[in-house]
C-alpha positions as CSV (number, residue, x, y, z in Angstrom):
1,M,165.6,-25.5,-126.0
2,Q,167.8,-23.6,-128.4
3,K,169.2,-26.9,-129.9
4,R,165.6,-28.0,-130.6
5,L,164.7,-24.8,-132.3
6,V,167.8,-25.0,-134.4
7,N,166.9,-28.6,-135.3
8,L,163.4,-27.5,-136.2
9,L,164.7,-24.6,-138.4
10,I,167.2,-27.0,-140.2
11,N,164.4,-29.5,-140.7
12,S,162.1,-26.7,-142.1
13,I,164.8,-25.7,-144.6
14,A,165.2,-29.4,-145.5
15,V,161.5,-29.6,-146.2
16,V,161.6,-26.5,-148.4
17,I,164.6,-27.9,-150.3
18,T,163.0,-31.4,-150.7
19,A,159.8,-29.8,-151.9
20,Y,161.8,-27.8,-154.5
21,I,163.6,-31.0,-155.7
22,L,160.5,-33.2,-155.8
23,P,157.8,-32.2,-158.3
24,G,154.8,-33.9,-156.5
25,V,155.3,-31.9,-153.3
26,L,154.1,-28.3,-152.7
27,V,155.0,-26.2,-149.7
28,K,153.4,-22.8,-149.6
29,G,155.9,-20.7,-147.7
30,F,158.4,-21.2,-144.9
31,M,155.7,-21.1,-142.2
32,A,154.1,-24.2,-143.7
33,A,157.5,-25.9,-143.8
34,F,158.0,-25.0,-140.1
35,V,154.6,-26.5,-139.2
36,V,155.5,-29.7,-141.2
37,S,158.8,-30.0,-139.3
38,M,156.9,-29.5,-136.0
39,W,154.4,-32.2,-136.9
40,L,157.3,-34.5,-137.9
41,A,159.0,-33.9,-134.6
42,V,155.8,-34.6,-132.6
43,I,155.0,-37.7,-134.6
44,N,158.5,-39.1,-134.6
45,T,158.7,-38.5,-130.8
46,F,155.4,-40.0,-129.7
47,S,153.5,-42.1,-132.3
48,R,156.2,-43.5,-134.6
49,P,157.9,-45.7,-132.0
50,I,154.6,-47.2,-131.1
51,L,153.7,-47.8,-134.8
52,A,157.2,-49.2,-135.5
53,F,156.8,-51.7,-132.6
54,L,153.3,-52.7,-133.7
55,T,154.5,-53.3,-137.3
56,L,157.8,-55.0,-136.3
57,P,156.8,-58.5,-137.7
58,K,156.0,-56.9,-141.1
59,T,159.2,-54.9,-141.0
60,L,161.3,-57.9,-140.3
61,T,159.7,-60.0,-143.0
62,T,160.3,-57.2,-145.6
63,L,163.8,-56.6,-144.3
64,G,163.0,-53.1,-143.2
65,L,161.3,-51.9,-146.3
66,F,157.9,-51.6,-144.5
67,I,159.4,-48.6,-142.6
68,L,159.2,-46.7,-146.0
69,I,155.5,-47.4,-146.1
70,L,155.1,-46.3,-142.5
71,N,157.0,-43.1,-143.2
72,S,154.9,-42.4,-146.3
73,A,151.7,-42.9,-144.3
74,L,152.9,-40.4,-141.7
75,I,153.8,-37.9,-144.4
76,L,150.4,-38.3,-146.0
77,M,148.8,-37.8,-142.5
78,I,150.9,-34.6,-142.1
79,D,149.6,-33.6,-145.6
80,Q,146.1,-33.7,-144.3
81,L,146.9,-31.9,-141.1
82,T,148.8,-29.0,-142.5
83,V,147.5,-26.1,-144.6
84,G,150.0,-25.2,-147.4
85,F,151.6,-28.7,-147.6
86,Y,150.5,-31.1,-150.4
87,V,151.8,-34.5,-151.4
88,N,150.4,-36.1,-154.5
89,N,150.5,-39.8,-153.8
90,W,152.2,-42.7,-152.0
91,L,155.2,-42.9,-154.2
92,T,155.8,-39.2,-153.9
93,A,155.5,-39.5,-150.1
94,I,158.1,-42.3,-150.1
95,A,160.4,-40.2,-152.3
96,F,159.8,-37.2,-150.0
97,S,160.8,-39.1,-146.9
98,L,164.0,-40.5,-148.5
99,I,165.1,-37.2,-149.9
100,L,164.2,-35.4,-146.7
101,W,166.3,-37.9,-144.7
102,G,169.3,-37.3,-147.0
103,V,169.0,-33.5,-147.1
104,N,168.4,-33.3,-143.3
105,G,171.4,-35.6,-142.7
106,F,173.6,-33.5,-145.0
107,M,172.6,-30.2,-143.4
108,M,173.1,-31.6,-139.8
109,N,176.5,-33.0,-140.9
110,I,177.6,-29.5,-142.1
111,L,176.3,-27.9,-138.9
112,N,178.2,-30.4,-136.7
113,R,181.4,-29.8,-138.7
114,R,181.1,-26.1,-138.2
115,K,180.6,-26.6,-134.5
116,L,183.8,-28.6,-134.3
117,K,185.7,-25.8,-136.0
118,W,184.4,-23.1,-133.7
119,K,185.7,-24.9,-130.6
């Protein structure tokens, strides 16, 4: 439970950083970022695997680039579900998912390195 909460907090910070970097994304406060990270966790856990399986032929023919379209559609869906989180268009949603992936990976890498030093 504590690990999941830490992951949600790191993802929320990554959402705030990504929104700060990207001009077409607006996050009104840390609570909105936390709600976005919760939606991302729920969607990535339950519906994304099903959608990825259903769109597997399209993903294979585009050599994996269709996953970007799927990610941007999910980001735009989260935009509609969350008050205080706004994404301008498809291209901004694609850029948001790519930058969020990079920032989140970087922050998780730093956290894992610190855990190794603590032991």
